[in-house]
N, C-alpha and C positions, 0 to 999 in steps of 0.2 A: 492926322499923322498920313504920308506918301502912301498913293497908292502902290506904288513899287518895293515898299518898304517890306523887309522878312526877317522872321525873327534867329533867323544864321542863313548857311550858305546855300542850303537844298532852293531853287527857285520854284518847286515843284510843292513845298508845303502849300495846304490848304487853309486858307483865313474858315472860321466859320463864326462865324459875325453876331453878336446877344442879341435880343429885342431891344427896339429902340423905345424912347421916354424920355420923361426929367431926367436929368442929373444931377437932382438932388430932393430929396423928401423934404414935404412941406413940414411943418413943425405942428401937433407934434408929430413926432416920426416913429414907428412902429420901432419895438423892441423885440430884439432876437437871444434866445442861449445861442452859446454855441458848444457843444458838450465836448472836448476835447482840443487839447492844444498843440494835436502832429503836424503835418503838411496839412490834411486838409480841414482841419477846423481852421488855421493860420489863414491859409486861402480862400476861405468863407467869410470867414471875419474881419480882413483887407478889403474882400470887394464888398461887402454888406457898406462896413465903416467910408467909404469911398462915397458912397453914395447917399452917407447922412443920416444911415440906418443907429440907432441906437442898439450896440452889441454887448452882452457878458459873455464871456469866453472862461469857459470852468475848467482845467485840468490837475489832476487827481495829485500827477507827479511834481515836483519842487521846480523844476523845468519846462520849456517847450521842447516840442522837436520832436516827440510821441516815438515814434522808433528809430528816428533819426538824432536824438537829442546825446547828451554828455552832459556828464556830473564829476563835480570834483573829488578825486579820491587822496587819503594820507598813505603813504608808506615811508614810516619811520620818522625824518626830517624832509621829506619830499614832496611835495603837491603838485600832481598830475592829476590828470583823467581819464574817466573811462566812459566809453560808451558803448552802442547794441553792434558795434563790426563795421566795418567797411562799406560805404558807400561810393556807390561811381554814378558823377553827373553827368548824362550824357549828353553830347550837341541837340540833339532830338524833343529833349526834355522842354517843350520852347515852353508850356505853361507852368513848372515849376518853375522857370527860369526867369519867367516876366513876374514872379511870386518876389525871389530874391532881388530883382532889381528895383525893385521899393526901394531898400535900404543902402545897394551895393549896382550903381547903376553898371558902371565896367565890366562889374561881377572879377572884381580883382581879388575876391576873397577865392576865387578859381585858381589853381593849378593844373595844366594839362600835365597828362602821365605819356610819355614819349613811348610806351609801347605797352600791350595786354598780352604776356605771353601765357603758353598754357601745357602743362607738363603733364605727361601718364606716367603711372606708376613703372614701369618697363621702360621708362627714359626717353620715350618719344615729344619731341616736343614742337612748337606750333607758335607762329607767332602773326601778329595783323598788324606789323609799323607799316608793312609796304604793301598793305593791301589796300588799290584804288577804292576811294570814297565811292562812286557813284556806280548803279545798278546798271548796265549788266559787267561792265569790265570787272566787276570786284567778283562776282561768279566766276568768271572764266579764268582771272587769274589764281584763286586758292584754288581751283579743279584743277588745275596744270600744273601750277608753280609750287602747291605745299607739297612736303614730304610725305604726309601722311594720307595723302589722296595721288595725285596723278590721273595721267589717263587711262592709264590699267583700269584704276579701279572706278575711271567715270565710263569705261563700256560696259563695268561689268553690274553698276545700280541699275536700281529697277526708273527706267526712265517715267513710265507715264507715268510711279509713283511720287518719283522725286521732283516732277514738272508742277506737281501741285500745288508745292512750297513755293511757285513760282507765279501761280496766277491763283492770286487770292483779292477778295473782294468784300472789306469788313463795312459794317457787321457782319454780312452773312455767312463768312467765312469762319464766325465763331462758332456758328450754330450749327452747320455743314461739319466740323471735327469736332465736336464738343460730345458725342457720345462715346468714342472710342479713346485708350489712353496713347499717351505720347508714345508710351513703349510700345506698344503694339503698330501702330503709328511708323517709328523707326524700323522695328524689324522688317517693314516692307520695304522699307528703301535700299537695301540690299550696299549699304556703303559701309566701307571696313570699318573694323573698331576702333579705330583711332578717332576716325573722322566722325562719328557717332559719339563720341566722349567730346572730343576739341572741339566739333562745331555747333550742338545740339545740346547735349544733353546738359552742358554749362549754363545755357539758358532755363532749361528744368528745374535744376538744384537751386538756383539764384530765387525760385520763387519756395524753397525748402521741404520742395516736395521730390517724392521718389516718382521717376518714371511711369511707371504702374498704376502712380495714384495721382495724374496729371492730365489733365483733358486736353488732348493733340492740338484743338483751336487756340486753345491759350499759348501754346509751346511756335505756332505757326505765326500768331500774334508780333510773340518777339521776336522769332527771326526776320517774320516782315519788318519792323520797327529799328534792327539794328541792324539788320544788313541789306533785304532787296527792297525794300521800301522807301528806304531814304539814303541821298547824298551825303550826309552830314559823316558816315565812316563809322568805326566801330570801337575807336579811341573812347577818350573819355576824360573828366577834370576831376578833380579829388579838392577837398575842403581844405585851406591851407594851417587851417588850425583845428583846434576842436569845434565841434557843429556850433554849439551856443555862443562861443566867442565870435566866431564866421558871421553867423545867421541869426538865430534864434532873440538874443538878446538885444541886438539893433532890430530886429523886427519887432521886439514885445515892444521897446520905446517906443517904435512907430506907430506900433497900435495905440498905446497910451494917449500917445501927441493924436491921433487922430479919434479922441476918445471911446476907444475902448476899454471896456471895465475889465484886466487881465486877471483871474481868478487863480493861482499856482497852488498845490498842493489839497486842491480842495473838490472831492469826488461829488459826480453828483447820482444821487438815491435814490432816485423816482419822476416819472412823468407826471403829470394832472391833467387833461386835455380835458375840457369843459363846454361844456354846448350851447353856452353862450358865448363865448370865445377865447376866450383869455388860458394861456397854459401854466398850469403853476407845477413848480418843478423845487426841487431839496437839495441845496448847493452845500455841501460840508455844514455851517449850523444856520444858514438862512433860506428864508423862504423863498422862490422870486415869482414873480409875476411876468408874461411876457407875451407877445404875440404871433410868436412862432421859436420853431427848435431847430437847428442843426444839432444832428449827430452823426458826429463824425471820430466817436470812442472804438476802440478794439473791436473784433468782430463779435468777441464776446461778451464782453459789457452790451456792445448794442443788442447782443439777441435780450439778454437780461432784461436789459431796459423797456424794449419795448415789450417784450411777454409782460412785464411788471405794470406796464402803464396802463392808467386808467381814460376810458372816454375814447379811444383808440376801436375800429371794425375788429371785430374777431376774425374774420377769415381774408382770403387776395393774400397780400403779397406777405403779410404777418405774421400766414402760416406757415408760408415761403421761407421765410427766414427763417423757420428751424430746421430746416432739413439742411443748411449750410453748417459749415463744417471752420475748425482750427486744420491749421497745418499743422505734421509731427512736431516735436521741439527742436531747437538746435542748441548749436554748442558755440560760443567766442569765449577766448582764452586768450586774455594779452599778457604780452611776458615782459619783465625788464630784464634785459640779461646783462652779467657784468662783460660781456664779449662785443664786440662788433661784427657784423656779417660781413662778408666781402663788397667789395666796393660795387661791385657791375652785377649785386640781387637788384631785381625790380622792387618796385615801391609795390607791385600786387601782383603777384600770383598765381591763376588758376589750375587746378590739379584734377583728374579723373584718374582714373582706376583704381584708389584707395579704398582702404576699408571705409575710411572715416572721412581722411581731410579735403574739403573742396578747393580753399584756396587761402593764401598766406599772403598779410599786407606787412612790410614795415614801414615804421610812422614814423620814424624818425626820417623819412626819405622825403617827408612833404609835410607832416605836422609841426608848427614851430614850436610846439609845445615840447611835443617828445626829442625834438631836434634839439633842443637848450641841455633835456636830460640828458641825452646819449652824448652831447658835449663837455658837459660836466664829468660825469662818470664813466666817459669811454666805453659804454657798453650801446646797445640797442633795443628799442620798443618794439618788438614783435607781436603779430596778432592772427592765430589763426581760425579758422571755421569748420565747423562740421556741421551738416544740415539732413532733415528727416530722418534721426537718431531713434531708435524703438527702444523699446523699455528692459529689452535685455544687458544693455549697456547700464553698469553701474560707475559712479564717477569716477573711482581709481582707477577703473578701466581704461573710460573712455580719458583720462589723462593719461596713463603708461600709453596708450597705442596711439594717441595725439604726438605727444613729445617724438615719439618713435618714428611717426612720421615725418614730422619737420626735420627731422635729422636727417630722413632721407632725400629730401629734396635738397636742404639747405646742412651739409653735413661739418658745418663749422658749430652749427649750434647746438652737436653731441655733447662736446664737454665747458660748453657754458654754464654756468651756475646762474638761478635763477632768483635775482636781488628782492622780485616782489613779484603779486600778480594778480591778476584778476579774474572771478571766473563767473561768468551766465549763462544758465540756461532758460530758455523761455518756448512758450509755445502756442505764442499770442499773434501770431499770423492767419491770415485767411488761408483756405485750403483753395484749389480749383480740380477738385476733381471731374471725374468722365460724366456729364448728365448733372451735374451741379448746376450749372449755369441756368437754366432753367429754373431754379426755385432762386437764385440771387438775385434780391432786391437793387432797381433801379435809386437814382437819385431821387425823383420822385416817388412820392406812397400816396394811400389814399387816404389821407388826411391832409388838404394844403397847408395845414401849419405844421406839419414834422417831413423834414427832408433827410437825404440821407448823406454821406462821404466818406470816402477812403478807399483804400487800395481793393477792398475786399467787396466793394459796391460795385452792381452790373454797369458797363461804359461802353456803348458801343463804338468807341474810336478805336485806333491800334495801339493806347497808352497801355503801360505797365509798371508798376513799382513804384516808385515816386511820383514818377512822371502819372498816375493814375489820380494817386489820393491827389496831388496839384487838381488834374483837373476835373476830379468830382466835386474839389472844396468849391472851387471854382463856379461849377454847377448849380450847384446847392446853396450859394449868391444870385446866381441869375433866376435860377426856379422863383425866391420868393420875390427880388426886386422883380420881376415880369408881374406876379401878380400885386404889385401896388402901383403898376404903370412907369417903375422907374429901367431908365436904360440899365441893361448887363454889361460884362462883359466881353471881349471876342477872346474867345482862342486858336489856338495852332495844332496841327497834325501833321504827321508826315502823312504822304497818298494813300488814298483810301483803299486803293485800287494796284494791281501789279505794273510798275514800272515801263514794263518791256512787254508791248501786246502781239508782239509775234508769238511771244513764250506760248497762247493760248493756240495759236494754228498749232503751233510743235505741239503743243499735246494732245490735242484732236487728232494728229496723225500718228501717235505713238498707243495710243491706247485701240 
């Protein structure tokens, strides 16, 4: 690889070199069980298989992809697909893109979204399409040109508090701001309410969290990753078709060709660590003996398997894991409408200030299968999301309120008939509550035979969501490879510190 190569347009992207060693395991190669076939598990399995490790990947669902999977559904004579909702593939998701390039070197399966508009319930709107991509130009442009900010609001903002958003150094900043909530931190900024929603709370809600129950350190990591720490910009790409067709089915075939035994529809029930060395697991109806385990399941399953495992240390990280939790439930509602939406409606719309609605996506704008359905039926495929839903909401009330809020942003949908719909409610995402980071285990555990991966695992790099899942998956593979004297896989991230050195000096003057 050329010394000048970079994974994106940002010339300041940081390479994190893996430990050296042999490129291929000698026979008989170690055997590893990967529990979970989401992004983290797939990255770990690919990373291990590429070094000659014998891998068994067990996924309880019929399809790979985890929280980014898709599956077939039938409505009358129509064969369509459903997923767990819209996912944005940002250009700074370097480690996720490295995984996808195993089967799509040119990333032809990703389509750029030309804009990322956000609208408020009161009609205020903003766009990131013309925002410069490189800090600090993007900051000044947004502060001075945004209709929801402007020079007057800039002077009213608390400069000392606001400058802390630009003076970050990871992983220290994770811990410096972990004890306070994102809501408390945002209150200190004295930004206009519209800016608070448009520029900041959108990040919080993407973690399925209420700002009062989300650590400020995680909010700042998101702000750094997407806005002030990277010159990749805020625009993103989307999958050109359903996730299985574009990525996970090809990656499944790639893993099988690489020697991975892929078991879908197979849950792992227990883990038994013996003092002699092997690890025994029950995967479906099979008993499997392996040398190590990558636990890349959802947070609730991870906590259960670790709590029930035999032969692991009882204290330390294992006890801390019980103090982590899950985010509140979220709703994904996909609607097949008999009427097309207006041609100028964006593929994705973020929202703020609504009681429930967090975003709307129009799938027939970018997904091939949805576009075929819409062309045949003369309608549209629309999806609404609502995050951090409390228990007082019943399903009928949720449906009624979300349909009304969809009509508020897209009035033409009010009279559209719903030809079919898919309704999904889940609460299997990790929480990032204030003070929780110190209890969140990292990739390595107290037993070298067990490593963890997933977006709920502690990671010191400023990564989030799908990129955190991919990054920790590669890190889990690297941890095991290093123990066997094998070469790991290099990782990349946005810069770990502020890109604007003058900010630190200005902050000292403002305090």
